[in-house]
C-alpha positions in Angstrom: 1.7 1.9 -11.4 -1.0 1.5 -8.8 -4.0 3.8 -8.8 -4.6 4.4 -5.0 -7.7 6.6 -5.3 -11.1 5.3 -4.4 -14.3 6.5 -3.0 -17.2 4.9 -1.1 -20.2 4.0 -3.3 -22.0 7.0 -2.0 -19.1 9.2 -3.0 -17.9 9.6 0.6 -14.3 9.4 1.7 -12.7 6.1 2.7 -11.6 5.7 6.3 -8.7 3.5 5.2 -6.9 4.2 1.9 -5.4 1.7 -0.4 -2.0 3.1 0.4 -2.5 2.6 4.1 -3.7 -1.0 3.5 -0.7 -1.8 1.4 1.6 -0.1 3.9 0.3 -2.2 6.7 0.1 -5.6 5.0 2.7 -5.2 2.4 2.6 -5.1 -1.4 3.4 -8.8 -1.8 0.5 -10.0 0.4 -1.9 -7.4 -1.1 -1.0 -8.6 -4.6 -1.3 -12.3 -3.5 -4.8 -11.6 -2.1 -6.2 -9.5 -4.9 -4.4 -10.6 -8.2 -7.4 -12.0 -10.0 -5.8 -11.8 -13.5 -2.5 -13.3 -12.5 -0.5 -10.4 -13.8 1.3 -9.6 -10.5 -0.7 -6.5 -9.8 -3.1 -5.4 -7.1 -6.7 -6.1 -8.1 -8.1 -2.8 -7.2 -11.8 -3.8 -7.7 -11.4 -6.7 -5.3 -9.5 -4.6 -2.7 -12.0 -1.8 -2.9 -14.8 -4.2 -2.5 -13.3 -5.6 0.7 -12.5 -2.1 2.0 -16.0 -0.9 1.3 -17.6 -3.9 3.1 -15.3 -3.5 6.1 -16.0 0.2 6.3 -19.7 -0.4 6.1 -19.4 -2.9 9.0 -17.5 -0.4 11.1 -19.8 2.5 10.3 -22.8 0.3 11.2 -21.4 -0.4 14.6 -20.3 3.2 15.3 -23.3 5.0 13.8 -25.6 4.8 16.9 -23.0 6.3 19.1 -20.8 8.6 17.0 -21.3 11.3 14.4 -20.3 10.0 11.0 -18.3 10.6 9.0 -15.5 10.9 11.5 -13.6 14.1 10.9 -10.4 12.6 12.1 -10.4 8.8 11.8 -8.7 7.2 14.8 -5.9 4.7 14.1 -7.9 2.0 15.9 -10.7 2.4 13.3 -8.2 2.0 10.5 -6.8 -1.1 12.2 -10.3 -2.6 12.4 -11.1 -1.9 8.8 -7.8 -3.3 7.6 -8.2 -6.5 9.7 -11.8 -7.0 8.5 -11.0 -6.3 4.8 -7.9 -8.5 4.9 -10.0 -11.5 6.2 -12.7 -10.8 3.6 -10.1 -11.2 0.8 -9.8 -14.9 1.6 -12.9 -16.4 -0.1 -12.4 -19.9 1.3 -11.8 -18.6 4.9 -8.9 -16.7 6.3 -6.0 -18.5 8.0 -6.0 -18.3 11.8 -3.4 -15.5 12.0 -5.6 -13.4 9.7 -9.0 -14.5 11.0 -8.3 -13.8 14.7 -7.6 -10.1 14.3 -10.8 -9.7 12.3 -12.8 -11.5 15.0 -11.2 -9.3 17.6 -12.3 -6.2 15.6 -15.8 -7.5 15.4 -15.9 -8.1 19.2 -14.6 -4.6 19.9 -17.2 -3.1 17.5 -20.0 -5.1 19.3 -18.8 -3.7 22.7 -18.9 -0.2 21.3 -22.3 -0.7 19.7 -23.7 -2.1 23.0 -22.3 0.9 25.0 -19.8 -1.3 26.9 -16.8 0.5 25.4 -16.0 3.7 23.6 -13.9 5.0 20.8 -11.1 7.1 22.2 -11.0 10.6 20.7 -14.2 10.4 18.7 -17.0 12.9 19.4 -20.3 11.3 20.5 -23.2 11.6 18.2 -25.7 14.3 19.2 -28.9 13.0 20.7 -31.4 12.2 18.1 -35.2 12.8 18.3 -36.0 11.6 14.9 -37.1 8.1 15.5 -38.4 8.1 19.0 -42.0 7.9 20.0 -43.4 10.2 22.7 -46.8 9.8 24.4 -48.8 12.4 26.2 -52.0 11.8 27.9 -54.4 14.7 27.8 -57.0 13.0 29.9 -59.9 10.9 28.9 -61.3 11.6 25.5 -64.8 10.6 26.8 -65.1 11.7 30.4 -68.3 9.8 31.0 -66.7 6.5 29.7 -69.1 6.3 26.8 -72.0 5.7 29.3 -75.1 4.7 27.5 -73.3 3.0 24.5 -73.2 -0.5 26.1 -69.6 -0.4 26.8 
């Protein structure tokens, strides 16, 4: 029996579940990629590690433009996380048919991060004023230009 529950290290909800990953890529391939003990079972720790890393990559790209966590995770985001996680499960490099979708996901995320593309159906992040710097000139602090001080 496969335990399909997992949570992000911060306790947050995963954007892609183990069940969704297995459904997309098949149980046989998932076992082949994660079976560290050779017992014919899904290596949950290895799979969760790849899913966590993939989700972190996606969240990093989306965080400047979208309010996270996403209330309703778009299917496209799930596809990107799955493709990135799948490629990460090949420690010696993913085969071309697996590496190409992961690279395509990375390019799509870069376009979103750069503001050249958007994520359909996801609400934009509210404007943030907690990191910007504002300057206001109230005039000269020394109206006479420090005359008489040799400046």
